[in-house]
C-alpha positions in Angstrom: -16.4 -13.1 39.4 -16.1 -11.5 36.0 -13.4 -9.1 37.3 -11.2 -12.0 38.4 -11.6 -13.7 35.1 -10.5 -10.5 33.3 -7.5 -10.3 35.6 -6.6 -13.9 34.6 -6.8 -12.9 31.0 -4.6 -9.9 31.7 -1.9 -12.1 33.2 -1.1 -13.5 29.7 -2.9 -10.9 27.5 0.0 -8.4 27.4 2.5 -11.1 26.2 0.0 -12.4 23.6 -0.5 -8.8 22.3 3.3 -8.4 21.9 3.6 -11.6 19.9 0.7 -10.5 17.8 2.5 -7.2 17.1 5.7 -9.0 16.2 3.7 -11.2 13.7 2.1 -8.1 12.2 5.5 -6.5 11.9 6.9 -9.5 10.0 4.0 -9.6 7.6 4.1 -5.8 7.2 7.8 -5.8 6.4 7.3 -8.6 3.9 4.4 -6.7 2.2 6.5 -3.5 2.1 9.5 -5.2 0.5 7.2 -7.0 -2.1 5.4 -3.8 -3.1 8.6 -1.8 -3.2 10.2 -4.3 -5.6 7.1 -4.7 -7.8 6.2 -1.0 -8.1 9.9 0.0 -8.6 10.1 -2.4 -11.5 6.8 -1.1 -13.0 7.9 2.5 -12.6 11.4 1.8 -14.1 9.9 0.2 -17.2 7.4 3.0 -17.5 10.0 5.8 -17.2 11.4 5.1 -20.7 8.0 5.3 -22.2 7.3 8.5 -20.4 10.4 10.1 -21.9 9.2 9.0 -25.3 5.8 10.6 -24.6 7.6 13.9 -23.7 9.6 13.8 -27.0 6.4 13.1 -28.9 4.8 16.1 -27.4 7.6 18.2 -28.7 7.6 16.8 -32.2 3.8 16.6 -32.4 4.2 13.6 -34.7 1.5 11.2 -33.6 2.6 8.6 -36.1 5.4 7.8 -33.8 2.9 6.3 -31.4 2.5 3.2 -33.6 6.3 2.6 -33.3 6.3 3.3 -29.5 3.4 0.9 -29.0 5.6 -2.0 -30.1 7.4 -1.9 -26.8 5.0 -3.9 -24.6 7.4 -4.5 -21.7 5.8 -1.9 -19.5 2.2 -1.5 -18.2 1.8 1.8 -20.1 3.3 0.2 -23.2 0.7 -2.6 -23.2 -2.1 -0.1 -22.8 -0.7 1.9 -25.7 -0.5 -1.2 -27.8 -4.2 -2.0 -27.1 -5.1 1.6 -27.7 -3.3 1.9 -31.1 -4.7 -1.4 -32.2 -8.2 -0.4 -31.3 -7.8 3.0 -33.0 -6.6 1.3 -36.3 -9.5 -1.2 -36.3 -12.4 0.7 -34.7 -11.4 4.4 -34.6 -12.4 6.6 -31.7 -15.5 4.7 -30.8 -15.1 2.7 -27.5 -11.4 3.6 -27.3 -11.6 5.5 -24.1 -13.7 2.9 -22.4 -11.4 0.1 -23.5 -8.3 1.8 -21.9 -10.2 2.7 -18.8 -11.2 -0.9 -18.4 -7.6 -2.0 -18.8 -6.6 0.5 -16.1 -9.4 -0.8 -13.8 -8.2 -4.4 -14.3 -4.6 -3.5 -13.5 -5.3 -1.2 -10.5 -6.1 -4.0 -8.0 -2.8 -5.6 -8.9 -0.9 -2.4 -8.2 -2.7 -1.9 -4.9 -2.2 -5.5 -3.6 -1.3 -5.6 0.1 -2.0 -1.8 0.5 -5.2 -2.4 2.4 -3.2 -4.7 4.8 -0.7 -2.0 5.3 -3.4 0.6 5.9 -5.1 -1.7 8.4 -1.8 -2.4 10.3 -1.0 1.3 10.3 -4.3 2.4 11.7 -4.8 -0.5 14.2 -1.4 -1.4 15.5 -1.3 1.5 18.0 -4.6 0.4 19.4 -3.5 -3.2 19.7 -0.4 -1.9 21.5 -2.6 0.2 23.8 -4.6 -2.9 24.6 -1.4 -4.7 25.6 -0.5 -1.7 27.8 -3.9 -1.8 29.5 -3.5 -5.6 30.2 0.0 -4.9 31.6 -1.2 -2.1 33.9 -4.1 -4.3 35.1 -1.5 -7.0 35.9 0.8 -4.5 37.6 -1.9 -3.2 39.9 -3.1 -6.7 40.7 0.5 -7.6 41.6 0.7 -4.4 43.8 -2.3 -5.6 45.7 -0.8 -9.1 46.1 2.5 -7.6 47.3 0.8 -5.5 50.0 1.8 -2.1 48.6 5.3 -2.7 47.2 5.6 0.3 44.9 8.6 -1.0 43.1 6.6 -4.0 41.8 3.9 -1.8 40.2 6.5 0.6 38.7 8.3 -2.2 37.0 5.0 -3.7 35.8 3.9 -0.4 34.3 7.2 0.1 32.6 6.9 -3.3 31.0 3.3 -2.6 30.0 4.3 0.6 28.1 6.5 -1.6 25.9 3.3 -2.8 24.1 2.4 0.8 23.1 5.9 1.5 21.9 5.9 -1.7 19.8 2.5 -0.8 18.4 3.8 2.6 17.2 7.0 0.9 15.9 4.8 -1.4 13.8 2.4 1.3 12.7 4.7 4.1 11.6 6.5 2.2 8.8 3.2 0.7 7.6 1.6 4.2 7.3 4.7 5.7 5.6 4.9 2.8 3.1 1.1 2.9 2.4 1.2 6.6 1.6 4.3 6.2 -0.6 2.9 3.3 -2.6 -0.5 5.0 -3.0 1.3 8.0 -4.5 3.3 5.7 -6.9 0.1 3.9 -7.9 -1.6 7.2 -8.6 1.3 8.3 -10.8 1.1 5.0 -12.8 -2.7 5.6 -13.2 -1.9 9.1 -14.5 0.5 7.6 -17.0 -2.4 5.4 -18.2 -4.6 8.4 -18.6 -1.9 10.0 -20.7 -1.9 6.9 -22.9 -5.6 7.1 -23.2 -5.5 10.8 -24.3 -2.7 10.1 -26.8 -4.5 7.1 -28.2 -7.6 9.2 -28.7 -5.6 11.9 -30.4 -4.1 9.3 -32.7 -7.5 7.8 -33.5 -8.9 11.2 -34.3 -5.9 12.0 -36.6 -6.5 8.7 -38.4 -10.2 9.4 -38.8 -9.6 12.6 -40.7 
């Protein structure tokens, strides 16, 4: 019967789910470490340029942008270099679109692995719940086979709940990391918007 086949699956299903969650946890941790190191480096390089932008706002001397654009070590620095170069050669026309295109090209690189973290964060609890369901099915099946031994089913249910706990343990760091990295990516994109506006101001000043 189909029910018996499902019980057979449940015998090993809970353990398989646990191993799946362990594998997801390993990949999730690897993705978190990789994104943390990558985005930290990008933010660190962009911090210096952001300070220069703030000083530029105070001095109102847009000519300094050409000097600042020589530093192409950061993501924002390269965008500024392209923007200033375009402004000198072509003026305002097409400048905004060019920097927007650069930002769109770089955004997927910044968001790499974030979809995976979001998927793990949203689905790991359900995978854990599936393991718990398999475990409880096995526990009640064992109860029937043991002719009403309550101790057997209680131990089985306790073991089954481990899958739910592991699912939450995997999901919570993934969700926290996803939200943190998304916020960092958003800040980097805002920096690129600042570069675009400053480049437009520079091009308009040059066009006078």
